[in-house]
C-alpha positions as CSV (number, residue, x, y, z in Angstrom):
1,X,153.9,15.7,205.5
2,X,154.9,15.0,208.9
3,X,152.3,13.2,210.0
4,X,152.1,11.0,207.3
5,X,155.6,9.6,207.6
6,X,154.9,9.3,211.0
7,X,152.2,6.7,210.8
8,X,153.6,4.7,208.1
9,X,156.0,4.3,210.6
10,X,153.8,2.8,212.8
11,X,152.3,1.1,209.7
12,X,155.5,-0.2,208.3
13,X,156.6,-1.9,212.2
14,X,153.4,-3.4,212.5
15,X,154.0,-5.0,209.7
16,X,157.4,-5.9,210.7
17,X,156.2,-6.8,214.0
18,X,153.8,-9.2,211.9
19,X,156.2,-10.9,209.9
20,X,158.7,-11.5,212.1
21,X,156.3,-13.3,214.5
22,X,154.6,-15.7,211.8
23,X,159.0,-16.0,210.7
24,X,159.4,-18.0,214.7
25,X,156.9,-19.7,214.4
26,X,156.8,-21.5,211.0
27,X,160.4,-21.6,210.6
28,X,160.6,-23.6,214.1
29,X,162.5,-21.3,216.3
30,X,160.1,-22.0,220.2
31,X,160.6,-24.8,221.6
32,X,158.0,-27.6,221.8
33,X,159.9,-29.3,224.4
34,X,157.1,-29.9,226.9
35,X,160.2,-31.0,229.4
36,X,161.6,-27.2,229.7
37,X,160.3,-25.3,231.9
38,X,157.2,-22.8,230.9
39,X,158.6,-19.3,229.5
40,X,157.8,-16.5,231.8
41,X,156.5,-14.4,228.6
42,X,154.5,-17.6,227.5
43,X,152.6,-17.8,230.9
44,X,152.2,-14.9,231.2
45,X,150.0,-14.2,228.4
46,X,148.8,-17.1,227.2
47,X,147.0,-17.9,230.7
48,X,145.1,-14.4,230.8
49,X,143.8,-14.7,227.8
50,X,142.7,-18.6,228.6
51,X,141.1,-17.2,231.3
52,X,139.4,-14.1,229.3
53,X,138.5,-16.6,227.1
54,X,136.4,-19.0,228.9
55,X,135.0,-16.6,230.6
56,X,133.8,-14.9,227.3
57,X,132.3,-18.3,226.0
58,X,131.1,-19.9,229.6
59,X,127.3,-19.7,230.0
60,X,126.8,-18.3,232.9
61,X,124.5,-21.2,234.2
62,X,124.1,-22.1,238.3
63,X,125.2,-25.6,239.7
64,X,122.2,-27.9,239.9
65,X,124.0,-30.5,241.8
66,X,123.9,-30.0,245.2
67,X,127.4,-30.5,247.7
68,X,125.6,-33.9,249.0
69,X,127.3,-36.7,250.9
70,X,126.5,-39.0,247.3
71,X,126.5,-35.7,244.6
72,X,130.5,-35.5,246.5
73,X,131.5,-39.0,246.2
74,X,130.7,-39.3,242.8
75,X,132.1,-36.4,242.1
76,X,135.3,-38.1,244.0
77,X,134.8,-40.9,242.1
78,X,135.0,-39.2,238.8
79,X,137.5,-37.0,239.2
80,X,139.8,-40.0,240.1
81,X,139.4,-41.9,237.6
82,X,139.3,-38.9,235.0
83,X,141.1,-36.0,236.1
84,X,143.5,-37.0,239.2
85,X,146.5,-38.1,237.0
86,X,147.3,-34.8,235.0
87,X,145.5,-32.7,238.3
88,X,146.8,-34.3,241.2
89,X,144.4,-36.2,244.1
90,X,144.7,-35.9,248.3
91,X,147.2,-39.3,247.9
92,X,149.2,-37.4,245.2
93,X,148.8,-33.4,245.4
94,X,151.6,-33.1,242.6
95,X,149.7,-35.6,240.0
96,X,152.1,-37.7,238.3
97,X,151.7,-36.4,235.3
98,X,152.0,-32.4,236.4
99,X,155.4,-32.4,234.9
100,X,154.9,-33.7,231.8
101,X,152.3,-31.2,230.4
102,X,153.2,-27.8,229.2
103,X,151.9,-25.8,229.7
104,X,151.7,-27.9,233.2
105,X,148.8,-28.9,234.1
106,X,147.0,-26.8,237.7
107,X,147.3,-29.1,241.0
108,X,144.0,-28.5,242.5
109,X,145.1,-30.2,245.8
110,X,147.6,-27.1,247.0
111,X,145.6,-24.4,244.7
112,X,142.2,-25.2,244.2
113,X,140.7,-23.5,241.2
114,X,139.0,-20.0,242.0
115,X,137.2,-19.9,238.4
116,X,133.0,-19.2,239.0
117,X,131.7,-22.7,238.6
118,X,130.1,-22.2,235.1
119,X,133.8,-21.8,233.9
120,X,134.6,-24.3,235.4
121,X,131.6,-27.0,233.7
122,X,133.0,-25.4,230.7
123,X,136.7,-26.0,230.6
124,X,135.4,-29.7,231.4
125,X,133.1,-30.7,228.4
126,X,135.0,-28.9,226.0
127,X,138.7,-29.1,226.9
128,X,141.5,-26.6,225.9
129,X,143.0,-26.4,222.5
130,X,146.7,-27.1,222.9
131,X,147.5,-28.3,225.9
132,X,146.7,-31.8,227.6
133,X,142.8,-31.1,228.5
134,X,140.8,-33.2,227.0
135,X,136.5,-31.9,225.9
136,X,135.3,-34.4,228.4
137,X,131.8,-33.9,226.8
138,X,131.8,-36.8,224.8
139,X,132.3,-38.9,228.0
140,X,130.9,-37.2,230.8
141,X,127.0,-36.4,230.7
142,X,126.0,-33.2,232.1
143,X,124.9,-34.0,235.7
144,X,128.1,-36.1,235.8
145,X,130.4,-33.0,234.8
146,X,128.7,-31.1,237.5
147,X,128.3,-33.7,240.3
148,X,133.2,-32.9,239.9
149,X,132.4,-29.4,239.5
150,X,130.8,-29.5,243.2
151,X,133.7,-31.8,244.1
152,X,136.2,-29.8,242.8
153,X,134.8,-26.6,244.9
154,X,134.3,-28.8,247.6
155,X,138.2,-28.7,247.7
156,X,138.2,-24.9,247.3
157,X,136.3,-24.9,250.7
158,X,133.3,-23.2,248.3
């Protein structure tokens, strides 16, 4: 009989936590502002969750675009026109919108991405929900996206 009470207590605790979490979200207790520091708990949960989700969904593709001067130049031009405003460029390592987005957009000049090329390709093509990262798949074809990925890899020294 004692085991049933323990199980009942666990179930009630889980139920209360779920209802409490739902109420916190629905009643507006979370601050929606983008101009506040990123919450430590949110950063420690959402970053790894996003990384795991992309790793699960991104097809394991090899980059078909070689790191030649024309491809790097094309990737740099695309990066400059589509990515630099949020992710920075050599003239502005900290992007103009760096502190305006929530969560903050990664700054790739001081901190190049360590994700595999296929995952960067996936993120560029499909975007990231509930962030400022758009899905560029309707604007950039696969070759252009791979050129951006190749340019980004050159930032990381790969």
